[in-house]
N, C-alpha and C positions, 0 to 999 in steps of 0.2 A: 191127224197128228198123233204120235205116240207120246204119252206123258209117263215118265218113269220117275219114281220115287224111292227106288231101292237103293240102300247105302248100308254099309256094315254098321254105321253109327246113327243112322236115321231113327231107329226105333229106341234109342237109349232115352236117358232122362230128360224131362222137359226143362228148359232153362228157367231158373227161378226168376220171379218178377223183378227181384233187386237188380239183376244183371241187365235186364232189358229197360230199366228206367230211363227217363229222358236223359240225353247226353249232355256234354258241357255246353256253357254259353257259346263258346268260340270252338267250332269244329276245325280240325286241321285241314290245311290246304295242301295239296300235292306240290311239294317242292322238287321231287325227282321221280320220274316214271322211266323205268328201263325194263327190258325184257330179254330173254334168252332161251335157247332150246332149238331143237331141230324144226318145230313147227312154227317158230317166230324168231328167226336169227336176229341178233341185235342191230344188225345193219339194214334190215329189211323195211322198216317202217310198217310192218304188217299189224301192230297192235295200236288201237286208238282208245282213248278215255273219253267217256261222254261228259265228263265234267271235272272240275278241279278240286273238289272238296270231299273229305272222307267223313260224311255225317252218318246217315242210316244206310244208305246204299251206294255202290259205285258200279257202273256199267262199262265194259270193255268189248270192242269188237275185233274179230280176227279176220284176215284175208288169206292166210296160208295154212291154217291148221286142219289138213286133210291128208289121207293116205289110205293105202290097201293094207298096211301093217301097223305101225305105231309111229306116233310123233308126240313130242311134249312142248309145252309152252310155259315158262315160268315168268311171272310178272313180279317185278320188284318196285314197291312204292315207298317213298318216304314223305312223311307228313310234317308240317310245322305251323306254328301259330295257334295251337290249341290251348284251351284252359288247362292250368296245372291241377294235379290232384285227381286225374282220371287214368283209367286204362281202357283200351279198345281191343276187341277180338272179332274175328269173322265168326259169325253165327251160322252162315250157311252160304251155299254157292248154287247158282243155277245156270246151266249150259244149254244153248239152243244150237241145233244144226240138223244135218241130213245124214241118215244111215241106210246102207244098203247091205243086207245079210242074206245069203243063200242058206237053205237048210243045212244043219250041221255046223254052223258058224256062230260065234258070239263076239261081242264087243265088251271088253272090260274097260273100266275107266277108274282112275285113281286121282286124288287130290291131295297134295300135302300143303299144309299151312304152318308157317312158322316166322318168327322174328329173328333177324340176324344176331341180335344181342343174346338171344337164348334159343339157338337152333335145336338144343336137345329136346325142348318142349314143343314137338311137332304133332299137330293134329293130322291124322291120315283117314281119308275117307275112300271108299271103293264100292263098286257095284258092277252090274253087267246087264247086257240085253242079250238074250239068247234066242236064235231062230231055230227052233226044233222042227219046223216043216209042218205040213207039206209045202206050204207057199213061202216064198221069199219075203223078207221085211224090207220095204222100200218107203221110207216115210220121213217126215219132219219129227224130230224127237225133242223133248224137254226133259233134261235130267236135273233132279233137284237132290242136293245132299246137305243134310243138317248136322252140325258139330254138337255132340253131347255136351252138357254143361260141364261135366267133370273132365272133358278132354280139350276144352277150349285153350287156344294158344294166345295169352294176353300180352299186350305190349308192356313195356316198363311203365312204371308210374310216370306220367308226363310232369316235368319240372317246369320252372318259370321261363325256361327257353322255348317251351311250346313243341318240342321235338318229340314225335312218337317213336323214332327209330325206323328201321326198314323192315316192312311187311313183304314176305315172299309167299306167293300162291303158285304152285306148280300143277298143271293138269296134263295127265298122259292118258289118251285113249290107246287101246290096242286090239287089233282084230286077230282072232285065232280060229282055225278050223278051215273050212273049204274055201270060201271066197266072200270077201265083204270090203266095205269102203266106209269111211266116215269124213265128214266135212262140218267142222264146228265153226260158227260165225260169231257167237257172242257169249259173253260170261257177265252174270250179275252177283256181286258180293253183298251180303248183308251183314251189317255190324251191330254189336252190342257194346254197351258202355258200363262201367262200374266205377265207383269211388275208390280210391286207394290211399 
């Protein structure tokens, strides 16, 4: 298995201890899970969540996110029932799947993270897998991307209604060069919390 930890923001500042302190007493429950994009059309049922709470991590599985060119899948999650006086942000994402690249081909991948209430504050992550040859790459891959503390997209300050707002995470892999294919089957989101 190939493990990839390259991201344009991966080597940036370490998240301060305050931001990763223990979260609220009541973490939000997922009140709405929707998805869209060419790699997970909203009527396909191709994205599943492993749980219904947004505490420290959240896992999703994909059944259609594969292509010889490019696809994208954007997951939209709304949470409710959280303790007031907190903000939450995605600290990192991990994708797992299979990649096949012939020499002279590369896979670029991009993640955009934002809250619908403040879409201008978008965290953008990117990286790539290059097959320079002479042998083809054909292996399971794990891609890890970390958001720099200064670039984190924070939710609104959660009020008495416990509503976090709508979190959107868009993942887009793209093959360029001679010949390649990707098939991603899971995503893990890691969260961080802070008082507000």
